[in-house]
FIPASE-877274 format. One record per residue (C-alpha): y, x, z; residue number from 1. Coordinates in nm, 3 decimals. Layout:
<sites>
[site [Y X Z] NUM] ...
</sites>
This chain:
<sites>
[site [4.233 3.489 0.154] 1] [site [4.129 3.814 -0.018] 2] [site [3.898 3.812 -0.321] 3] [site [3.619 3.994 -0.135] 4] [site [3.623 3.745 0.152] 5] [site [3.629 3.451 -0.088] 6] [site [3.328 3.593 -0.277] 7] [site [3.143 3.644 0.050] 8] [site [3.215 3.286 0.148] 9] [site [3.088 3.153 -0.185] 10] [site [2.769 3.364 -0.154] 11] [site [2.709 3.223 0.194] 12] [site [2.750 2.868 0.067] 13] [site [2.512 2.923 -0.223] 14] [site [2.251 3.081 0.000] 15] [site [2.264 2.799 0.253] 16] [site [2.250 2.524 -0.009] 17] [site [1.954 2.692 -0.181] 18] [site [1.765 2.691 0.148] 19] [site [1.732 3.071 0.172] 20] [site [1.924 3.090 0.500] 21] [site [1.903 2.863 0.808] 22] [site [2.221 2.673 0.889] 23] [site [2.320 2.818 1.233] 24] [site [2.376 3.181 1.115] 25] [site [2.552 3.059 0.803] 26] [site [2.782 2.828 0.997] 27] [site [2.868 3.115 1.229] 28] [site [2.940 3.341 0.932] 29] [site [3.161 3.077 0.772] 30] [site [3.357 3.037 1.092] 31] [site [3.416 3.411 1.117] 32] [site [3.527 3.428 0.754] 33] [site [3.754 3.126 0.796] 34] [site [3.907 3.276 1.108] 35] [site [3.974 3.616 0.956] 36] [site [4.063 3.523 0.599] 37] [site [4.388 3.332 0.633] 38] [site [4.553 3.578 0.869] 39] [site [4.412 3.903 0.732] 40] [site [4.736 4.013 0.569] 41] [site [4.958 3.895 0.857] 42] [site [4.770 3.988 1.175] 43] [site [4.951 4.320 1.222] 44] [site [5.303 4.182 1.187] 45] [site [5.283 3.861 1.393] 46] [site [5.336 3.860 1.768] 47] [site [5.226 3.585 2.005] 48] [site [5.553 3.396 1.987] 49] [site [5.542 3.390 1.605] 50] [site [5.178 3.287 1.601] 51] [site [5.255 2.990 1.825] 52] [site [5.495 2.852 1.564] 53] [site [5.198 2.749 1.346] 54] [site [4.977 2.457 1.437] 55] [site [4.910 2.088 1.389] 56] [site [5.284 2.012 1.397] 57] [site [5.365 2.250 1.113] 58] [site [5.104 2.117 0.869] 59] [site [5.173 1.792 0.685] 60] [site [4.961 1.574 0.459] 61] [site [5.100 1.406 0.148] 62] [site [4.934 1.168 -0.094] 63] [site [5.025 1.007 -0.426] 64] [site [5.164 0.701 -0.251] 65] [site [5.416 0.931 -0.080] 66] [site [5.533 1.065 -0.415] 67] [site [5.570 0.708 -0.544] 68] [site [5.790 0.633 -0.240] 69] [site [5.972 0.965 -0.286] 70] [site [5.863 1.075 0.058] 71] [site [5.880 1.455 0.072] 72] [site [5.774 1.489 0.437] 73] [site [5.437 1.315 0.464] 74] [site [5.255 1.285 0.795] 75] [site [5.097 1.517 1.048] 76] [site [4.729 1.598 1.008] 77] [site [4.482 1.398 1.217] 78] [site [4.371 1.580 1.533] 79] [site [4.259 1.274 1.732] 80] [site [3.909 1.236 1.877] 81] [site [3.863 0.860 1.840] 82] [site [3.700 0.865 1.494] 83] [site [3.520 1.198 1.528] 84] [site [3.181 1.068 1.654] 85] [site [3.174 0.753 1.435] 86] [site [2.960 0.795 1.119] 87] [site [3.151 0.533 0.921] 88] [site [3.446 0.775 0.924] 89] [site [3.237 1.064 0.793] 90] [site [3.272 0.948 0.431] 91] [site [3.558 0.823 0.213] 92] [site [3.518 0.449 0.276] 93] [site [3.561 0.353 0.641] 94] [site [3.499 -0.021 0.609] 95] [site [3.192 -0.187 0.760] 96] [site [2.908 -0.146 0.512] 97] [site [2.560 -0.277 0.445] 98] [site [2.336 0.014 0.341] 99] [site [1.964 0.090 0.317] 100] [site [1.936 0.208 0.675] 101] [site [2.003 0.578 0.621] 102] [site [2.300 0.802 0.550] 103] [site [2.361 0.865 0.179] 104] [site [2.185 0.553 0.054] 105] [site [2.330 0.273 -0.158] 106] [site [2.588 0.060 0.025] 107] [site [2.826 -0.230 -0.021] 108] [site [3.119 -0.370 0.184] 109] [site [2.988 -0.598 0.456] 110] [site [3.299 -0.817 0.479] 111] [site [3.438 -0.988 0.171] 112] [site [3.770 -0.879 0.019] 113] [site [3.919 -0.987 -0.318] 114] [site [3.893 -0.750 -0.613] 115] [site [4.220 -0.610 -0.749] 116] [site [4.074 -0.389 -1.025] 117] [site [4.143 -0.533 -1.368] 118] [site [4.005 -0.460 -1.712] 119] [site [3.691 -0.271 -1.815] 120] [site [3.491 -0.143 -1.518] 121] [site [3.137 -0.003 -1.512] 122] [site [3.027 -0.227 -1.225] 123] [site [2.807 0.032 -1.052] 124] [site [2.967 0.087 -0.712] 125] [site [2.688 0.140 -0.458] 126] [site [2.769 0.512 -0.428] 127] [site [3.150 0.475 -0.423] 128] [site [3.151 0.529 -0.047] 129] [site [3.058 0.895 -0.090] 130] [site [3.289 0.984 -0.382] 131] [site [3.653 1.081 -0.351] 132] [site [3.918 0.859 -0.503] 133] [site [4.144 1.083 -0.710] 134] [site [4.444 0.869 -0.613] 135] [site [4.376 0.924 -0.242] 136] [site [4.336 1.304 -0.236] 137] [site [4.519 1.488 0.041] 138] [site [4.783 1.745 -0.053] 139] [site [4.943 1.975 0.201] 140] [site [5.277 2.118 0.304] 141] [site [5.194 2.415 0.525] 142] [site [5.407 2.687 0.678] 143] [site [5.095 2.900 0.712] 144] [site [4.751 2.898 0.547] 145] [site [4.546 2.598 0.661] 146] [site [4.167 2.603 0.688] 147] [site [3.951 2.305 0.781] 148] [site [3.583 2.309 0.871] 149] [site [3.351 2.037 0.997] 150] [site [2.978 2.005 1.052] 151] [site [2.795 1.694 1.173] 152] [site [2.422 1.667 1.238] 153] [site [2.221 1.358 1.329] 154] [site [1.900 1.525 1.430] 155] [site [1.684 1.520 1.224] 156] [site [1.826 1.281 0.966] 157] [site [2.199 1.297 0.881] 158] [site [2.408 1.600 0.793] 159] [site [2.771 1.652 0.685] 160] [site [2.934 1.982 0.592] 161] [site [3.291 2.030 0.471] 162] [site [3.509 2.337 0.419] 163] [site [3.862 2.333 0.278] 164] [site [4.148 2.579 0.241] 165] [site [4.514 2.526 0.144] 166] [site [4.804 2.765 0.117] 167] [site [5.173 2.726 0.032] 168] [site [5.402 2.949 -0.171] 169] [site [5.719 2.886 0.022] 170] [site [5.789 2.511 0.010] 171] [site [5.765 2.466 -0.364] 172] [site [5.396 2.507 -0.433] 173] [site [5.072 2.443 -0.246] 174] [site [4.717 2.475 -0.373] 175] [site [4.371 2.465 -0.227] 176] [site [4.010 2.360 -0.258] 177] [site [3.762 2.148 -0.067] 178] [site [3.383 2.154 -0.072] 179] [site [3.170 1.895 0.104] 180] [site [2.803 1.818 0.123] 181] [site [2.636 1.505 0.261] 182] [site [2.263 1.493 0.316] 183] [site [1.991 1.295 0.488] 184] [site [1.616 1.318 0.542] 185] [site [1.351 1.049 0.517] 186] [site [1.262 0.855 0.830] 187] [site [1.006 0.616 0.676] 188] [site [0.670 0.686 0.507] 189] [site [0.683 1.065 0.542] 190] [site [0.480 1.321 0.734] 191] [site [0.773 1.559 0.779] 192] [site [1.117 1.429 0.880] 193] [site [1.273 1.730 0.704] 194] [site [1.182 1.578 0.366] 195] [site [1.504 1.512 0.175] 196] [site [1.620 1.159 0.100] 197] [site [1.981 1.190 -0.019] 198] [site [2.203 1.479 -0.121] 199] [site [2.568 1.471 -0.219] 200] [site [2.797 1.757 -0.317] 201] [site [3.163 1.737 -0.410] 202] [site [3.400 2.015 -0.514] 203] [site [3.774 1.952 -0.530] 204] [site [4.066 2.162 -0.655] 205] [site [4.418 2.039 -0.583] 206] [site [4.777 2.158 -0.626] 207] [site [5.122 2.024 -0.542] 208] [site [5.457 2.141 -0.680] 209] [site [5.823 2.048 -0.632] 210] [site [6.129 2.207 -0.787] 211] [site [6.401 2.383 -0.591] 212] [site [6.640 2.090 -0.631] 213] [site [6.355 1.846 -0.548] 214] [site [6.411 1.648 -0.869] 215] [site [6.070 1.724 -1.017] 216] [site [5.746 1.675 -0.821] 217] [site [5.384 1.694 -0.931] 218] [site [5.038 1.644 -0.781] 219] [site [4.716 1.730 -0.964] 220] [site [4.349 1.746 -0.873] 221] [site [4.008 1.799 -1.030] 222] [site [3.691 1.680 -0.859] 223] [site [3.324 1.683 -0.947] 224] [site [3.065 1.491 -0.744] 225] [site [2.684 1.483 -0.769] 226] [site [2.482 1.231 -0.570] 227] [site [2.102 1.212 -0.572] 228] [site [1.891 0.978 -0.363] 229] [site [1.517 0.913 -0.351] 230] [site [1.467 0.537 -0.378] 231] [site [1.185 0.410 -0.155] 232] [site [1.208 0.041 -0.237] 233] [site [1.174 -0.068 0.124] 234] [site [0.870 -0.097 0.350] 235] [site [0.564 -0.277 0.213] 236] [site [0.526 -0.578 0.447] 237] [site [0.205 -0.694 0.606] 238] [site [0.128 -1.050 0.500] 239] [site [-0.070 -1.267 0.740] 240] [site [-0.246 -1.453 0.456] 241] [site [-0.323 -1.394 0.090] 242] [site [-0.018 -1.573 -0.040] 243] [site [0.238 -1.372 -0.232] 244] [site [0.567 -1.275 -0.063] 245] [site [0.831 -1.531 -0.143] 246] [site [0.606 -1.835 -0.170] 247] [site [0.712 -2.125 0.049] 248] [site [0.407 -2.096 0.275] 249] [site [0.379 -1.718 0.276] 250] [site [0.436 -1.553 0.615] 251] [site [0.526 -1.188 0.669] 252] [site [0.450 -1.007 0.995] 253] [site [0.781 -0.831 1.070] 254] [site [0.673 -0.705 1.411] 255] [site [0.466 -0.425 1.257] 256] [site [0.734 -0.271 1.034] 257] [site [0.894 -0.020 1.274] 258] [site [0.634 0.256 1.282] 259] [site [0.870 0.456 1.059] 260] [site [0.672 0.762 0.946] 261] [site [0.345 0.567 0.936] 262] [site [0.479 0.289 0.717] 263] [site [0.409 0.251 0.343] 264] [site [0.693 0.209 0.092] 265] [site [0.708 0.048 -0.251] 266] [site [0.839 0.350 -0.448] 267] [site [0.730 0.712 -0.421] 268] [site [0.875 0.887 -0.729] 269] [site [1.193 0.690 -0.801] 270] [site [1.535 0.858 -0.798] 271] [site [1.894 0.751 -0.854] 272] [site [2.154 1.002 -0.971] 273] [site [2.527 0.936 -0.975] 274] [site [2.743 1.206 -1.138] 275] [site [3.122 1.185 -1.146] 276] [site [3.401 1.404 -1.280] 277] [site [3.771 1.331 -1.261] 278] [site [4.101 1.493 -1.357] 279] [site [4.421 1.337 -1.230] 280] [site [4.791 1.429 -1.260] 281] [site [5.092 1.242 -1.122] 282] [site [5.443 1.377 -1.169] 283] [site [5.796 1.241 -1.145] 284] [site [6.150 1.342 -1.237] 285] [site [6.460 1.210 -1.060] 286] [site [6.712 1.091 -1.320] 287] [site [6.988 0.934 -1.110] 288] [site [6.940 1.023 -0.748] 289] [site [6.690 0.808 -0.557] 290] [site [6.787 0.499 -0.756] 291] [site [6.614 0.593 -1.081] 292] [site [6.311 0.819 -1.114] 293] [site [6.071 0.840 -1.407] 294] [site [5.703 0.902 -1.344] 295] [site [5.386 0.954 -1.545] 296] [site [5.020 0.976 -1.451] 297] [site [4.720 1.103 -1.645] 298] [site [4.372 1.006 -1.529] 299] [site [4.044 1.098 -1.699] 300] [site [3.710 1.012 -1.540] 301] [site [3.341 1.010 -1.621] 302] [site [3.058 0.835 -1.434] 303] [site [2.689 0.876 -1.524] 304] [site [2.422 0.666 -1.353] 305] [site [2.060 0.763 -1.409] 306] [site [1.749 0.597 -1.264] 307] [site [1.403 0.749 -1.312] 308] [site [1.052 0.664 -1.192] 309] [site [0.731 0.830 -1.311] 310] [site [0.493 0.619 -1.100] 311] [site [0.498 0.280 -1.269] 312] [site [0.122 0.236 -1.269] 313] [site [-0.123 0.309 -0.986] 314] [site [-0.433 0.526 -1.017] 315] [site [-0.635 0.207 -1.067] 316] [site [-0.416 0.112 -1.363] 317] [site [-0.228 -0.175 -1.194] 318] [site [0.149 -0.198 -1.252] 319] [site [0.379 -0.147 -0.955] 320] [site [0.448 -0.492 -0.807] 321] [site [0.793 -0.380 -0.698] 322] [site [0.919 -0.431 -1.055] 323] [site [0.926 -0.775 -1.219] 324] [site [0.828 -0.629 -1.557] 325] [site [0.765 -0.310 -1.756] 326] [site [0.960 -0.404 -2.066] 327] [site [0.982 -0.090 -2.274] 328] [site [0.748 0.172 -2.126] 329] [site [0.453 0.183 -1.888] 330] [site [0.469 0.564 -1.872] 331] [site [0.808 0.619 -1.708] 332] [site [1.145 0.462 -1.642] 333] [site [1.457 0.648 -1.749] 334] [site [1.763 0.418 -1.757] 335] [site [2.107 0.572 -1.809] 336] [site [2.462 0.438 -1.832] 337] [site [2.762 0.665 -1.890] 338] [site [3.116 0.532 -1.856] 339] [site [3.422 0.731 -1.966] 340] [site [3.783 0.635 -1.913] 341] [site [4.124 0.777 -2.002] 342] [site [4.444 0.627 -1.861] 343] [site [4.811 0.708 -1.910] 344] [site [5.073 0.536 -1.697] 345] [site [5.447 0.556 -1.761] 346] [site [5.714 0.396 -1.545] 347] [site [6.034 0.411 -1.345] 348] [site [6.102 0.366 -0.975] 349] [site [6.375 0.381 -0.717] 350] [site [6.418 0.334 -0.346] 351] [site [6.673 0.326 -0.068] 352] [site [6.666 0.236 0.299] 353] [site [6.659 -0.135 0.219] 354] [site [6.534 -0.175 -0.139] 355] [site [6.266 -0.013 -0.353] 356] [site [6.103 -0.100 -0.684] 357] [site [5.853 0.035 -0.935] 358] [site [5.782 -0.079 -1.294] 359] [site [5.510 0.066 -1.513] 360] [site [5.290 0.026 -1.820] 361] [site [4.937 0.168 -1.835] 362] [site [4.714 0.224 -2.137] 363] [site [4.339 0.259 -2.090] 364] [site [4.074 0.377 -2.336] 365] [site [3.710 0.346 -2.235] 366] [site [3.355 0.378 -2.360] 367] [site [3.012 0.284 -2.223] 368] [site [2.692 0.441 -2.353] 369] [site [2.356 0.296 -2.248] 370] [site [2.027 0.477 -2.306] 371] [site [1.671 0.398 -2.202] 372] [site [1.326 0.557 -2.243] 373] [site [1.071 0.349 -2.433] 374] [site [0.713 0.389 -2.558] 375] [site [0.425 0.597 -2.431] 376] [site [0.500 0.877 -2.383] 377] [site [0.852 0.761 -2.298] 378] [site [1.121 0.878 -2.540] 379] [site [1.491 0.842 -2.460] 380] [site [1.698 0.646 -2.709] 381] [site [1.998 0.419 -2.746] 382] [site [1.950 0.087 -2.564] 383] [site [2.273 -0.090 -2.665] 384] [site [2.550 -0.021 -2.917] 385] [site [2.825 0.188 -2.764] 386] [site [3.105 -0.022 -2.618] 387] [site [3.458 0.102 -2.681] 388] [site [3.800 -0.044 -2.628] 389] [site [4.166 0.002 -2.545] 390] [site [4.359 -0.207 -2.293] 391] [site [4.722 -0.242 -2.184] 392] [site [4.842 -0.325 -1.832] 393] [site [5.190 -0.408 -1.705] 394] [site [5.280 -0.402 -1.338] 395] [site [5.533 -0.338 -1.070] 396] [site [5.643 -0.369 -0.709] 397] [site [5.967 -0.473 -0.538] 398] [site [6.058 -0.479 -0.170] 399] [site [6.358 -0.562 0.046] 400] [site [6.375 -0.455 0.411] 401] [site [6.644 -0.514 0.671] 402] [site [6.574 -0.439 1.037] 403] [site [6.276 -0.654 1.136] 404] [site [6.276 -0.857 0.813] 405] [site [6.099 -0.765 0.490] 406] [site [5.997 -0.926 0.163] 407] [site [5.748 -0.742 -0.059] 408] [site [5.606 -0.835 -0.399] 409] [site [5.357 -0.659 -0.626] 410] [site [5.146 -0.744 -0.926] 411] [site [4.970 -0.636 -1.241] 412] [site [4.869 -0.817 -1.559] 413] [site [4.644 -0.746 -1.855] 414] [site [4.759 -0.992 -2.120] 415] [site [4.519 -1.138 -2.376] 416] [site [4.720 -1.290 -2.662] 417] [site [4.413 -1.404 -2.856] 418] [site [4.267 -1.594 -2.562] 419] [site [4.528 -1.662 -2.289] 420] [site [4.257 -1.802 -2.060] 421] [site [4.108 -1.450 -2.043] 422] [site [4.433 -1.293 -1.924] 423] [site [4.374 -1.092 -1.606] 424] [site [4.621 -1.052 -1.324] 425] [site [4.681 -1.008 -0.955] 426] [site [5.002 -1.115 -0.784] 427] [site [5.089 -1.063 -0.420] 428] [site [5.385 -1.173 -0.211] 429] [site [5.440 -1.082 0.154] 430] [site [5.704 -1.175 0.410] 431] [site [5.753 -1.002 0.746] 432] [site [5.946 -1.134 1.042] 433] [site [5.911 -0.907 1.344] 434] [site [5.552 -0.914 1.464] 435] [site [5.458 -1.196 1.221] 436] [site [5.371 -1.161 0.853] 437] [site [5.238 -1.391 0.583] 438] [site [5.083 -1.307 0.247] 439] [site [4.991 -1.499 -0.069] 440] [site [4.751 -1.345 -0.324] 441] [site [4.648 -1.479 -0.668] 442] [site [4.391 -1.304 -0.888] 443] [site [4.204 -1.359 -1.213] 444] [site [3.955 -1.083 -1.294] 445] [site [3.703 -1.041 -1.578] 446] [site [3.335 -0.957 -1.522] 447] [site [3.230 -0.593 -1.515] 448] [site [3.058 -0.433 -1.814] 449] [site [2.724 -0.435 -1.628] 450] [site [2.762 -0.805 -1.547] 451] [site [2.823 -0.873 -1.915] 452] [site [2.533 -0.678 -2.061] 453] [site [2.238 -0.463 -1.949] 454] [site [1.916 -0.342 -2.105] 455] [site [1.663 -0.129 -1.918] 456] [site [1.292 -0.089 -1.863] 457] [site [1.280 -0.360 -1.595] 458] [site [1.581 -0.585 -1.656] 459] [site [1.784 -0.716 -1.949] 460] [site [2.061 -0.972 -1.987] 461] [site [2.348 -1.064 -2.215] 462] [site [2.596 -1.306 -2.058] 463] [site [2.923 -1.483 -2.130] 464] [site [3.122 -1.538 -1.812] 465] [site [3.473 -1.663 -1.743] 466] [site [3.726 -1.481 -1.527] 467] [site [3.677 -1.511 -1.151] 468] [site [3.981 -1.644 -0.967] 469] [site [4.099 -1.622 -0.607] 470] [site [4.386 -1.792 -0.426] 471] [site [4.426 -1.644 -0.079] 472] [site [4.664 -1.697 0.214] 473] [site [4.675 -1.451 0.505] 474] [site [4.874 -1.463 0.829] 475] [site [4.895 -1.171 1.070] 476] [site [5.042 -1.129 1.417] 477] [site [5.043 -0.795 1.601] 478] [site [5.225 -0.705 1.919] 479] [site [5.231 -0.424 2.173] 480] [site [5.289 -0.566 2.522] 481] [site [5.308 -0.278 2.763] 482] [site [4.958 -0.135 2.793] 483] [site [4.813 -0.425 2.593] 484] [site [4.785 -0.442 2.214] 485] [site [4.696 -0.771 2.049] 486] [site [4.633 -0.840 1.681] 487] [site [4.511 -1.152 1.501] 488] [site [4.462 -1.198 1.126] 489] [site [4.368 -1.534 0.974] 490] [site [4.266 -1.561 0.608] 491] [site [4.179 -1.857 0.388] 492] [site [4.057 -1.806 0.031] 493] [site [3.971 -2.041 -0.254] 494] [site [3.714 -1.887 -0.494] 495] [site [3.658 -2.017 -0.847] 496] [site [3.398 -1.896 -1.102] 497] [site [3.264 -1.647 -0.848] 498] [site [3.024 -1.386 -0.995] 499] [site [2.719 -1.263 -0.805] 500] [site [2.369 -1.122 -0.853] 501] [site [2.073 -1.328 -0.740] 502] [site [1.708 -1.415 -0.775] 503] [site [1.625 -1.698 -1.015] 504] [site [1.693 -2.013 -0.812] 505] [site [1.478 -2.221 -1.051] 506] [site [1.169 -2.000 -1.026] 507] [site [0.873 -2.122 -0.821] 508] [site [0.671 -1.801 -0.856] 509] [site [0.921 -1.517 -0.814] 510] [site [1.186 -1.544 -0.545] 511] [site [1.211 -1.179 -0.446] 512] [site [1.307 -0.994 -0.767] 513] [site [1.655 -0.974 -0.910] 514] [site [1.695 -1.212 -1.204] 515] [site [2.046 -1.112 -1.312] 516] [site [2.413 -1.204 -1.267] 517] [site [2.519 -1.565 -1.217] 518] [site [2.848 -1.751 -1.201] 519] [site [2.906 -2.032 -0.955] 520] [site [3.090 -2.310 -1.132] 521] [site [3.187 -2.495 -0.816] 522] [site [3.496 -2.385 -0.626] 523] [site [3.430 -2.295 -0.264] 524] [site [3.631 -2.176 0.034] 525] [site [3.592 -1.880 0.270] 526] [site [3.783 -1.835 0.593] 527] [site [3.801 -1.535 0.826] 528] [site [3.958 -1.469 1.162] 529] [site [3.993 -1.111 1.283] 530] [site [4.101 -1.033 1.637] 531] [site [4.165 -0.705 1.813] 532] [site [4.250 -0.633 2.175] 533] [site [4.319 -0.287 2.316] 534] [site [4.417 -0.201 2.673] 535] [site [4.420 0.100 2.899] 536] [site [4.424 0.123 3.276] 537] [site [4.518 0.478 3.359] 538] [site [4.269 0.701 3.179] 539] [site [4.028 0.414 3.104] 540] [site [4.054 0.260 2.754] 541] [site [3.898 -0.059 2.622] 542] [site [3.915 -0.135 2.247] 543] [site [3.759 -0.446 2.091] 544] [site [3.757 -0.583 1.738] 545] [site [3.569 -0.879 1.591] 546] [site [3.570 -1.073 1.262] 547] [site [3.443 -1.427 1.226] 548] [site [3.365 -1.559 0.875] 549] [site [3.307 -1.922 0.777] 550] [site [3.184 -2.051 0.440] 551] [site [2.961 -1.753 0.349] 552] [site [2.639 -1.837 0.532] 553] [site [2.287 -1.918 0.412] 554] [site [2.408 -2.248 0.261] 555] [site [2.629 -2.056 0.015] 556] [site [2.417 -1.952 -0.288] 557] [site [2.673 -1.698 -0.409] 558] [site [2.828 -1.514 -0.112] 559] [site [2.670 -1.394 0.212] 560] [site [2.856 -1.247 0.510] 561] [site [2.744 -1.231 0.875] 562] [site [2.926 -1.499 1.074] 563] [site [3.029 -1.243 1.338] 564] [site [3.082 -0.868 1.306] 565] [site [3.224 -0.684 1.605] 566] [site [3.281 -0.341 1.751] 567] [site [3.376 -0.244 2.106] 568] [site [3.456 0.088 2.274] 569] [site [3.492 0.166 2.643] 570] [site [3.580 0.526 2.726] 571] [site [3.753 0.750 2.977] 572] [site [3.983 1.021 2.846] 573] [site [4.181 1.292 3.013] 574] [site [4.256 1.662 3.039] 575] [site [4.097 1.922 3.263] 576] [site [4.130 2.297 3.325] 577] [site [4.512 2.282 3.327] 578] [site [4.517 2.082 3.001] 579] [site [4.304 2.341 2.821] 580] [site [4.042 2.075 2.737] 581] [site [4.102 1.713 2.639] 582] [site [3.795 1.490 2.637] 583] [site [3.651 1.141 2.603] 584] [site [3.332 1.000 2.756] 585] [site [3.224 0.648 2.680] 586] [site [3.005 0.387 2.521] 587] [site [3.041 0.208 2.189] 588] [site [2.872 -0.112 2.078] 589] [site [2.833 -0.278 1.737] 590] [site [2.720 -0.635 1.685] 591] [site [2.620 -0.821 1.371] 592] [site [2.501 -1.181 1.383] 593] [site [2.191 -1.324 1.219] 594] [site [2.221 -1.353 0.838] 595] [site [2.031 -1.352 0.509] 596] [site [2.137 -1.006 0.395] 597] [site [2.163 -0.896 0.033] 598] [site [1.852 -0.738 -0.118] 599] [site [1.875 -0.427 -0.338] 600] [site [1.760 -0.347 -0.692] 601] [site [1.757 0.035 -0.734] 602] [site [1.714 0.048 -1.114] 603] [site [2.032 -0.156 -1.169] 604] [site [2.217 -0.028 -0.858] 605] [site [2.298 -0.384 -0.755] 606] [site [2.276 -0.581 -0.430] 607] [site [2.171 -0.944 -0.484] 608] [site [2.147 -1.271 -0.294] 609] [site [1.802 -1.366 -0.158] 610] [site [1.662 -1.646 0.060] 611] [site [1.326 -1.512 0.181] 612] [site [1.439 -1.264 0.449] 613] [site [1.663 -1.319 0.753] 614] [site [1.794 -1.028 0.960] 615] [site [1.815 -1.112 1.330] 616] [site [2.113 -1.048 1.557] 617] [site [2.175 -0.673 1.565] 618] [site [2.328 -0.510 1.876] 619] [site [2.355 -0.129 1.854] 620] [site [2.482 0.076 2.150] 621] [site [2.587 0.444 2.140] 622] [site [2.680 0.678 2.424] 623] [site [2.914 0.963 2.335] 624] [site [3.113 1.256 2.470] 625] [site [3.383 1.434 2.271] 626] [site [3.629 1.710 2.350] 627] [site [3.924 1.890 2.199] 628] [site [3.987 2.255 2.284] 629] [site [4.307 2.362 2.111] 630] [site [4.208 2.352 1.740] 631] [site [3.839 2.275 1.795] 632] [site [3.695 1.924 1.826] 633] [site [3.332 1.868 1.926] 634] [site [3.117 1.568 2.011] 635] [site [2.765 1.479 2.125] 636] [site [2.629 1.127 2.092] 637] [site [2.305 0.939 2.153] 638] [site [2.296 0.680 1.876] 639] [site [2.108 0.349 1.915] 640] [site [2.039 0.417 2.280] 641] [site [1.919 0.056 2.323] 642] [site [1.619 0.099 2.091] 643] [site [1.316 -0.104 2.220] 644] [site [1.557 -0.355 2.375] 645] [site [1.432 -0.601 2.270] 646] [site [1.247 -0.448 1.969] 647] [site [1.185 -0.093 1.851] 648] [site [1.405 -0.124 1.542] 649] [site [1.618 -0.342 1.320] 650] [site [1.672 -0.395 0.948] 651] [site [1.987 -0.300 0.759] 652] [site [1.863 -0.459 0.434] 653] [site [1.546 -0.664 0.371] 654] [site [1.249 -0.430 0.440] 655] [site [1.479 -0.129 0.489] 656] [site [1.458 -0.020 0.855] 657] [site [1.766 0.141 1.008] 658] [site [1.738 0.482 1.173] 659] [site [1.580 0.498 1.521] 660] [site [1.738 0.651 1.832] 661] [site [1.867 1.003 1.768] 662] [site [2.108 1.266 1.893] 663] [site [2.419 1.335 1.686] 664] [site [2.654 1.625 1.735] 665] [site [2.946 1.766 1.543] 666] [site [3.215 2.029 1.520] 667] [site [3.563 2.017 1.366] 668] [site [3.761 2.339 1.350] 669] [site [4.113 2.377 1.211] 670] [site [4.293 2.709 1.155] 671] [site [4.669 2.735 1.108] 672] [site [4.726 3.105 1.042] 673] 
</sites>
C-alpha cells in the first residue's frame, strides 16, 4: 500500500468518525482504496493465472498458542457464512452473555464457568467482551497482501466497522494493522434513535517474524481500546400503589414498560469509560531441535475505569433515588480506578508427535490507583492508598498422545509461604479415549482487588475473604455418524467460599441496591448438561444446542443461571449461477427460561444478585439470508421477528428492555492481492 493511499484511507476514517461524512460514500471509498492499494505495484505484471494463485487457501492465521506448540503452518482464514449474521460473533467473546439489552453495553457470561486467572486482578470485566485479548491476536502468513473489511448495521441501533491489512516480506516477516469501531444508539427514553449510546474504538498493530532456519520466532502486538457508554440505569417502573419498589407488598406494572422511546430512565447524564492499552511480545528459540525450546513473553497492560454523573440531584433538590447514598459529593460523581500490570514469563518447551511439555515461571508487578471526586464543587482526589505488589507464578503442561488415546495435564500455582492457606492454584487433568473424554479440575483463587476494597461516591467496602475453591468433573462424548453429529457434555462442580455481589439480605427497607461483595460459607453444587445435535438432509441443515443447569436457581443466594439456554438453526444452503454464488436462507431461534437475572450497578461496573425481579421465558426468532460471492460475504436478517408474540418486548436485565424488531445487514470483503 503506497503512502498516499494510506494517508487517503486515514483521512477517510477520521472524517467518517467525526461525523463530517455519511457512511455510504465513505464505505464505498474505503472499498475502492482497499481494492486498489494491495495490488497497485503488481497489477501490470500479473496475468490471470498468477492472480488465481492467491486466495483463501494461500492465507493462514497463526496465534500465540501455535507458537507454543511450534506450529509454523497455522490454519486457513474463516470464510464460512454460519457465524456472519449472528451478533454474538461480532465481538471478541462469543459465549452467551447477559447484557443491558443493547449492543456495546455492560455484559457478563450467562453460563457459569470456573475462573482460572490467579493473583491480582482488577475485577472490572463488564466491558471485556469488546476488548481484544493480546494473547489471542491473529497473525498472518500471506503469499500476497491481505485486506479485510466488514460492516454490520442493525438499523437504527447497532453498528460494527472493521478494516485490517497485513503483508508479508517473503516468509520471514509479516506485519499489519487492524482498526475496528463498535457503536450503538439509544432505543429507550430518547426522541431520536440516532442518539449515541455506546462507542468503542480499537487500534491494533501486529508483527510476526521467524528466522531463515526457523529456530527463532517472535510475535508482537500493541493495542489501544477506548469504550464509552451512556448509562441509563434502566426504565423507571410504574408502581400500582405508593409502596417503594422492593417492599414485600409492592407491585410493579411490567406490562407498560415496552414503549421504548416514550419510557423514562433513571439516569440521564451518567457515563462509563473503559480505556485499555497493551503491549505484548512472545518469542522463542529452538535449542535442541523440537525437544527443547526456550521462550519468553513480555506483557504490559493498563486499564482505566471512570464513572461520571453530573445529575445527582433533581431540579427540586431531591437526590436521585437510583443511588443508595451520596457519600462524598452531591454535586457530581467522578469515580476512577486505574490498574497497571507488567508480566515477564520465562520457560522451556518441547513437542513431538506423541509427547509435548511446557514449563514456565512468571513474575507480575501491579498497581491500583483509586481516585474519587468529593465536596461541592467536586474536586478529584485520592480515595485509597495506592496498592502495589509483586507476585510469582509457576506452571506447566504435559501431554501424551497415541492414536485415539491421549492424556493431558496442565496447572499453575502462586505459592504463599507466609500463609499456605492463601496459596492459589488451578490443576487440570484430561483423558481421551476415542470419542469419549473425561476431565478433572481443581482451583483455589483469591478475591479480586475490587472485591477486597472499594471507595466511591455511592459505595464503599473493605473486606477480608478467603480463597474460592472449585472441584469439577466433566465428561464429554462427541461422534459423527454419517450425516448426524451428536455431542453431550456433563459437568458437576463443587463450589466452596463462592464470592458474589448482592443486595443486603438482612435489609427490610432496601432490597434493590447493591450492598457489596459477599462470600457464601456453605459449599454447594452446580450441575450442567449440554447437548448438541446437527443433521443435514441434502441441502437442508438443522443445528440444535441446549444447556441445562441445576443448582443455580432462585433458591441459590449466590449464583443465578437460567435453567435452560438453547439455540436452534434451520437453514437451506446451496450454490446457484454455476457455483458463482453460495447462499443460506433460514430461521434461527434462541430460548432462555424464566430466571431471576442479575441486576447491574453502573458506578461499580458490577452485576449483582437480586430477588425482586423475575424475567419470563424468552423466545427470540430471527429470519436471515446470507450469501458468499467469491471473496464477498453479505447477509440480511430480521431480528426478533416474533415481537408482540406474546408481548411487545422482553427484558435482558431487570428494567433494561432488549432491542425491538429490526433489520440487520452486513458485508464482509476479503482481498488477497
